[in-house]
C-alpha positions in Angstrom: 0.0 0.0 0.0 1.4 3.4 -0.9 2.1 5.8 1.9 -0.8 8.1 2.7 -3.3 5.9 0.8 -6.5 5.2 2.8 -6.6 1.8 4.3 -9.7 -0.4 4.4 -10.7 0.9 7.9 -10.6 4.5 6.8 -12.5 3.8 3.6 -15.0 1.8 5.5 -15.3 4.5 8.1 -16.2 7.1 5.5 -18.8 4.8 4.1 -20.2 4.1 7.5 -20.3 7.9 8.2 -22.1 8.5 4.9 -24.6 5.7 5.8 -25.1 7.2 9.2 -25.8 10.7 7.8 -28.3 9.1 5.3 -30.1 7.3 8.1 -30.2 10.4 10.3 -31.6 12.5 7.4 -34.2 9.9 6.7 -35.3 9.9 10.3 -35.5 13.7 10.3 -37.6 13.7 7.1 -39.9 11.2 8.7 -40.4 13.4 11.7 -41.0 16.5 9.5 -43.5 14.5 7.4 -45.4 13.5 10.6 -45.4 17.2 11.7 -46.8 18.3 8.3 -49.4 15.5 8.3 -50.7 16.7 11.7 -50.8 20.3 10.4 -53.0 19.2 7.5 -55.2 16.8 9.4 -55.8 19.1 12.3 -57.0 21.8 10.0 -54.1 24.2 10.8 -53.3 24.4 7.1 -56.0 24.1 4.5 -56.4 22.4 1.1 -55.0 24.6 -1.6 -52.6 26.3 0.8 -49.0 26.5 -0.3 -46.4 25.0 2.1 -43.1 27.1 2.2 -40.0 25.0 2.8 -38.2 27.8 4.6 -41.0 28.5 7.0 -41.5 24.8 7.9 -37.7 24.4 8.3 -37.6 27.3 10.7 -40.6 26.0 12.7 -39.1 22.6 13.3 -35.5 23.7 13.5 -34.0 21.8 10.6 -32.5 22.6 7.2 -34.6 22.8 4.0 -33.3 19.4 2.8 -35.3 17.1 5.2 -38.4 19.3 4.6 -38.2 18.8 0.9 -37.7 15.1 1.3 -40.7 15.0 3.7 -42.9 16.9 1.2 -41.9 14.6 -1.6 -42.9 11.6 0.6 -46.2 13.3 1.4 -46.7 13.8 -2.3 -46.5 10.1 -2.8 -49.1 9.6 0.0 -51.5 12.1 -1.5 -51.3 14.7 1.2 -49.7 17.4 -1.1 -49.1 18.0 -4.8 -46.3 19.8 -6.5 -47.1 22.7 -8.8 -44.5 23.7 -11.4 -42.7 27.0 -10.5 -44.9 27.4 -7.4 -44.1 24.7 -4.9 -46.0 22.2 -2.7 -49.7 22.7 -2.1 -52.0 20.9 0.3 -54.1 18.4 -1.7 -57.9 18.2 -1.5 -59.2 15.8 1.1 -63.0 15.4 1.3 -65.2 14.5 4.2 -65.9 11.2 2.5 -62.2 10.6 2.2 -61.8 10.9 5.9 -64.8 8.7 6.6 -63.5 6.0 4.2 -60.0 6.1 5.7 -61.4 5.6 9.2 -63.6 2.8 8.0 -60.6 0.9 6.7 -58.7 1.7 9.8 -61.5 0.4 12.0 -61.6 -2.8 9.9 -57.9 -3.4 10.3 -57.8 -2.5 14.0 -60.8 -4.7 14.8 -59.2 -7.7 13.1 -55.9 -7.2 14.9 -57.7 -6.9 18.2 -59.7 -10.1 17.6 -56.5 -12.0 16.8 -54.8 -10.4 19.9 -57.6 -11.7 22.1 -56.7 -15.3 21.1 -53.0 -14.8 21.8 -52.5 -12.3 24.5 -51.1 -13.5 27.8 -52.5 -12.4 31.2 -49.3 -10.5 31.8 -49.8 -8.4 28.6 -53.4 -7.7 29.6 -52.2 -6.5 33.0 -49.7 -4.3 31.2 -52.5 -2.8 29.1 -54.5 -2.2 32.3 -51.5 -0.4 33.8 -51.2 1.8 30.7 -54.9 2.6 30.9 -54.5 3.6 34.6 -51.7 5.9 33.6 -53.8 7.4 30.8 -56.7 8.1 33.1 -54.4 9.7 35.6 -52.9 11.9 32.8 -56.5 12.8 31.9 -57.3 13.9 35.4 -54.2 16.1 35.3 -55.0 17.5 31.9 -51.7 16.3 30.5 -52.6 16.2 26.8 -49.2 15.2 25.5 -48.8 12.4 28.0 -52.3 11.1 27.1 -51.4 11.0 23.4 -48.3 9.0 24.1 -50.0 6.5 26.4 -52.9 6.1 24.0 -50.3 5.3 21.2 -48.6 2.8 23.4 -51.9 1.2 24.4 -52.9 0.6 20.8 -49.5 -0.5 19.7 -49.4 -3.2 22.4 -52.8 -4.5 21.4 -51.9 -4.6 17.7 -48.4 -6.2 18.1 -50.0 -8.9 20.2 -51.8 -10.1 17.1 -48.6 -11.2 15.5 -49.8 -10.1 12.1 -47.0 -7.9 10.6 -48.6 -7.2 7.2 -51.9 -6.2 8.7 -50.2 -3.9 11.1 -48.5 -2.3 8.1 -51.8 -1.8 6.4 -53.2 -0.2 9.5 -50.2 2.1 9.8 -50.5 3.3 6.2 -54.1 4.5 6.8 -53.5 5.6 10.4 -51.1 8.3 9.1 -54.2 10.4 8.4 -55.0 10.4 12.1 -53.4 13.5 13.7 -51.8 11.9 16.8 -50.5 15.1 18.2 -53.9 16.8 18.2 -56.3 14.1 19.5 -56.1 15.2 23.1 -57.4 18.6 22.0 -60.4 17.2 20.1 -63.6 17.5 22.0 -64.8 14.1 23.3 -61.5 12.2 22.7 -60.3 12.1 26.3 -63.6 10.7 27.5 -63.7 8.2 24.8 -60.2 6.9 25.6 -61.0 6.6 29.2 -64.4 4.9 28.8 -63.9 2.7 25.7 -60.4 1.3 26.5 -61.9 -0.5 29.5 -64.3 -2.5 27.3 -61.4 -3.5 25.1 -59.3 -4.7 28.0 -62.3 -6.7 29.4 -62.7 -8.5 26.0 -59.0 -9.3 25.8 -58.9 -10.5 29.4 -61.7 -12.9 28.7 -60.3 -14.0 25.3 -63.5 -13.0 23.6 -62.3 -12.4 20.1 -65.7 -11.3 18.7 -66.3 -8.8 21.5 -62.7 -7.5 21.1 -63.3 -6.9 17.4 -66.6 -5.1 18.1 -65.3 -2.9 20.8 -62.2 -1.8 18.9 -64.3 -1.2 15.7 -66.7 1.0 17.7 -63.7 2.8 19.3 -62.0 3.7 16.0 -65.3 4.6 14.4 -66.0 7.0 17.2 -62.5 8.5 16.9 -63.2 9.1 13.2 -66.6 10.8 14.0 -64.9 13.0 16.5 -62.2 14.0 14.0 -64.8 14.8 11.3 -66.7 16.9 13.7 -63.5 18.7 14.8 -62.5 19.4 11.2 -66.0 20.7 10.4 -66.0 23.0 13.4 -62.7 24.5 12.0 -64.2 25.1 8.6 -62.0 22.4 7.0 -64.4 21.9 4.2 -65.8 25.4 4.0 -66.4 26.3 0.4 -65.7 22.8 -0.9 -68.1 21.6 -3.6 
């Protein structure tokens, strides 16, 4: 090897560093995409509104690159479109679109919960009950962010217990339209999480697959109704034909 030539370790190190930067950038763009999805689905930005890269980058404290990557990803998901020489614009999303998405989400969530009822150990059911106790305590304290996190963990534990990776993927693809960050501020959501989770836990504890399917379906349907009502109250579809 010639003096000064990079050895295998140095060359591999540079490759590893490049891979690390790529993974970090992908993670950042995923987080930015989630932020923009929530802006759209909460009604904070409206269909037809242009999304400025620089403004979003400043809001979330990143460079323009992960914002552009996030917007391109959202374009593929149908959240935004790209207009030549003008930029990214929020794509139309009708009331029926939201209803349809929650219908599919309810179907997938119900099936996963029914399968979970047949597999879930008593220890996992106890863990769900603990999460629910923590969620109810957070509700009493008005800790919205904590409630959102606990609700996410509750549902994730139920779905993962079904051992159905592809169906979980399907659910995740439609659940992107649910604004996780804003549910705690939607009227009626806190009460629904407190009241309806108990019935789900009861069905899982008794290994009643049909009841588990029904209670989860009703729960997700109710969440969809609450979101539609919230969006309507904010004039999300005002002026839409």
